[in-house]
C-alpha positions as CSV (number, residue, x, y, z in Angstrom):
1,M,-32.4,10.2,-51.8
2,A,-28.5,9.2,-50.5
3,K,-28.0,9.0,-46.7
4,S,-25.6,11.0,-45.3
5,H,-22.7,9.2,-43.3
6,R,-21.4,11.3,-40.7
7,P,-18.9,9.9,-38.3
8,A,-20.3,8.6,-35.0
9,K,-19.9,10.8,-31.8
10,A,-17.0,9.7,-29.5
11,H,-18.2,9.3,-25.8
12,Y,-15.6,11.2,-23.6
13,N,-15.6,8.1,-21.3
14,L,-14.4,5.6,-23.4
15,I,-11.3,7.7,-24.6
16,A,-10.4,8.9,-20.9
17,G,-7.6,7.7,-18.7
18,E,-6.2,5.2,-21.2
19,S,-2.6,5.6,-20.9
20,V,-1.3,3.1,-18.5
21,E,1.8,4.8,-18.4
22,R,0.5,8.0,-17.2
23,L,-0.9,6.2,-14.2
24,A,2.3,4.7,-13.6
25,A,4.2,7.8,-13.2
26,L,1.6,9.6,-11.1
27,S,1.6,6.3,-8.6
28,D,5.5,6.7,-8.5
29,G,5.2,10.2,-7.7
30,I,2.5,10.0,-4.8
31,F,4.5,7.1,-3.5
32,A,7.8,8.8,-3.4
33,V,6.0,11.9,-1.7
34,A,4.0,9.7,1.1
35,M,7.3,7.8,1.7
36,T,9.2,11.0,2.2
37,L,6.6,12.5,4.6
38,L,6.8,9.7,6.8
39,V,10.5,10.4,8.0
40,L,9.4,13.8,9.1
41,D,7.9,12.7,12.1
42,L,11.7,11.6,13.3
43,R,12.9,14.9,14.9
44,V,16.1,15.6,16.4
45,P,16.3,15.9,20.0
46,G,16.5,19.5,21.1
47,A,20.3,20.8,21.6
48,Q,19.0,23.1,24.4
49,A,17.8,20.4,26.5
50,I,20.8,17.9,25.9
51,R,23.8,18.4,28.4
52,T,25.4,14.7,28.2
53,D,25.6,11.6,26.4
54,G,23.1,10.0,28.7
55,Q,20.6,12.7,28.1
56,L,20.9,12.2,24.5
57,R,20.7,8.4,24.6
58,A,17.3,9.0,26.8
59,Q,16.0,11.3,24.4
60,L,16.8,8.8,21.5
61,L,15.0,6.0,23.3
62,T,11.7,8.2,23.2
63,L,11.9,8.0,19.1
64,L,11.7,4.4,19.2
65,P,8.0,4.1,18.4
66,Q,8.1,6.8,15.8
67,L,11.2,4.7,14.2
68,A,9.4,1.6,14.5
69,A,6.0,3.2,12.8
70,Y,8.2,4.7,10.2
71,M,10.2,1.3,9.4
72,M,6.7,-0.5,9.3
73,S,5.0,2.0,7.1
74,F,8.1,2.5,4.5
75,L,7.9,-1.6,4.1
76,T,4.3,-1.4,3.8
77,L,4.3,1.3,1.2
78,G,7.2,-0.6,-0.7
79,I,5.2,-3.7,-0.7
80,F,2.0,-1.8,-2.2
81,W,4.1,-0.2,-4.4
82,N,5.6,-3.5,-5.8
83,G,2.0,-5.0,-6.1
84,Q,0.3,-2.0,-7.9
85,Q,3.4,-2.1,-10.3
86,A,2.9,-5.7,-10.9
87,Q,-0.8,-5.1,-11.8
88,L,0.2,-2.0,-14.2
89,N,2.9,-4.5,-15.9
90,R,-0.1,-6.6,-16.6
91,F,-2.5,-4.1,-18.1
92,S,-2.6,-4.4,-21.5
93,R,-4.7,-0.9,-21.6
94,N,-6.6,1.2,-19.2
95,N,-9.8,2.9,-19.2
96,R,-11.9,5.4,-17.1
97,H,-13.1,3.3,-14.6
98,L,-9.4,1.4,-13.9
99,T,-8.0,4.7,-13.5
100,W,-10.4,5.9,-10.8
101,V,-10.0,2.4,-9.0
102,H,-6.4,3.4,-8.8
103,L,-7.0,7.2,-7.8
104,L,-8.8,5.7,-4.9
105,F,-5.8,3.1,-4.1
106,L,-3.3,6.3,-4.1
107,F,-6.0,8.2,-1.9
108,A,-5.0,5.2,0.8
109,V,-1.3,5.6,-0.1
110,T,-1.6,9.6,1.2
111,M,-3.4,8.3,4.3
112,M,-0.5,6.5,5.4
113,P,1.5,9.3,6.9
114,F,-1.4,10.2,9.1
115,S,-2.2,6.5,10.5
116,T,1.5,6.0,11.0
117,K,1.8,9.3,12.9
118,L,-1.4,8.1,14.9
119,L,0.4,4.7,15.5
120,A,3.5,6.2,16.8
121,D,1.9,9.0,19.3
122,F,-0.5,6.2,20.7
123,I,1.3,3.0,20.2
124,R,-0.2,1.5,23.4
125,Y,-4.0,2.3,22.1
126,R,-5.6,-0.2,20.2
127,T,-7.9,2.5,18.3
128,A,-4.6,3.8,16.9
129,L,-3.5,0.0,15.9
130,V,-7.0,-0.6,14.3
131,C,-6.8,2.7,12.5
132,Y,-3.3,1.7,11.2
133,W,-4.7,-1.7,10.0
134,M,-7.7,-0.5,8.6
135,N,-5.3,1.8,6.2
136,I,-3.3,-1.3,5.1
137,A,-6.7,-3.0,4.4
138,A,-8.0,-0.4,2.1
139,L,-5.0,-0.4,0.3
140,G,-5.3,-4.3,-0.1
141,A,-8.9,-4.3,-0.7
142,V,-8.6,-1.5,-3.6
143,L,-5.7,-3.4,-5.4
144,Y,-7.8,-6.6,-5.1
145,G,-10.5,-5.0,-6.8
146,S,-8.3,-3.2,-9.4
147,W,-7.3,-6.9,-10.7
148,I,-10.9,-8.3,-10.4
149,Y,-12.1,-5.3,-12.6
150,A,-9.3,-5.3,-15.1
151,K,-9.7,-9.2,-15.7
152,R,-13.6,-8.8,-16.1
153,A,-12.9,-5.7,-18.4
154,N,-10.7,-7.5,-20.8
155,L,-7.8,-5.0,-20.0
156,L,-5.1,-7.6,-18.9
157,K,-2.5,-8.9,-21.4
158,P,-3.4,-12.2,-23.3
159,D,-0.6,-14.2,-21.9
160,T,-1.9,-13.5,-18.4
161,T,-2.5,-17.1,-17.4
162,H,-4.7,-18.6,-14.9
163,E,-1.8,-19.4,-12.7
164,I,-0.8,-15.9,-12.8
165,D,-4.4,-14.6,-12.0
166,C,-4.4,-17.2,-9.2
167,A,-1.1,-16.2,-7.5
168,V,-1.9,-12.2,-7.8
169,R,-5.4,-13.1,-5.9
170,R,-3.7,-15.4,-3.5
171,R,-0.9,-13.2,-2.6
172,I,-3.4,-10.3,-1.7
173,L,-6.0,-12.2,0.3
174,T,-3.2,-14.1,1.9
175,A,-1.4,-11.0,2.9
176,Q,-4.7,-9.3,4.4
177,G,-5.5,-12.6,5.9
178,L,-2.3,-12.3,8.0
179,Y,-2.6,-8.3,8.7
180,A,-6.1,-9.1,10.0
181,F,-4.8,-11.8,12.3
182,G,-2.2,-9.2,13.4
183,A,-4.5,-6.6,14.0
184,L,-6.5,-8.9,16.3
185,L,-3.4,-9.5,18.4
186,C,-4.0,-6.1,19.7
187,I,-6.6,-7.3,22.0
188,W,-3.9,-9.0,23.7
189,D,-1.2,-6.7,23.4
190,T,-0.4,-3.8,20.7
191,Y,3.2,-4.7,20.9
192,A,2.4,-8.1,20.1
193,S,0.3,-6.6,16.9
194,I,3.1,-4.9,15.5
195,G,5.8,-7.5,15.8
196,F,3.5,-9.7,14.1
197,I,2.7,-7.3,11.0
198,A,6.4,-6.3,10.9
199,L,7.3,-10.4,10.6
200,V,4.4,-10.5,7.9
201,Q,6.1,-7.5,6.2
202,L,9.9,-9.0,6.0
203,N,8.4,-12.1,4.6
204,F,7.1,-10.1,1.6
205,V,10.4,-8.1,1.5
206,I,12.9,-11.5,1.8
207,A,10.6,-13.8,0.3
208,P,12.0,-17.0,1.4
209,P,12.6,-19.4,-1.3
210,L,11.6,-22.5,0.4
211,G,8.6,-23.4,2.6
212,I,4.7,-22.7,2.8
213,L,5.4,-18.7,2.8
214,R,7.1,-19.0,-0.8
215,R,3.3,-19.2,-2.1
216,I,2.3,-15.8,-1.0
């Protein structure tokens, strides 16, 4: 008696979330919205309360905490967008699990406007600074986990060398270590923490060509 050769049933989880391009498009959109929402907390002083240039300058000075938090968070999101794109460009393919890892990453991205507002309104409080740092730590942890999973699941491009693997890991771990040190400075002064974190961000933006910082 001849055996029937029915095609094997495809498992849904094996075909879900395979498109790296769709994940990149979603990420771009969420980053764009989050970066736009940051600026909404910068409000122009009310015209009714302003009668002189001096009063306007005084009101603008009160916006400095919001402006500082906005600039820091814009840089933070720019750095992590660049980091995520670097990973997506190294993926040969995607799968359902990796997609959900990056959705978790994007969840942390959407929390940045909240942690920024918290820091701007309570810039002298350690709790606000720690919450802001925890948001950054979550972004770094998930991005690091994404790379580790992609490597173990053989989702990286064949030309991803050991040097590239080490460079990605080193950059994330070094950055998170510097951010953690910056957060610890709030024990002394929150402004010192903010200043150090801002310097770390500027390092990643400028990417100095010389010295030890080049390797991160």
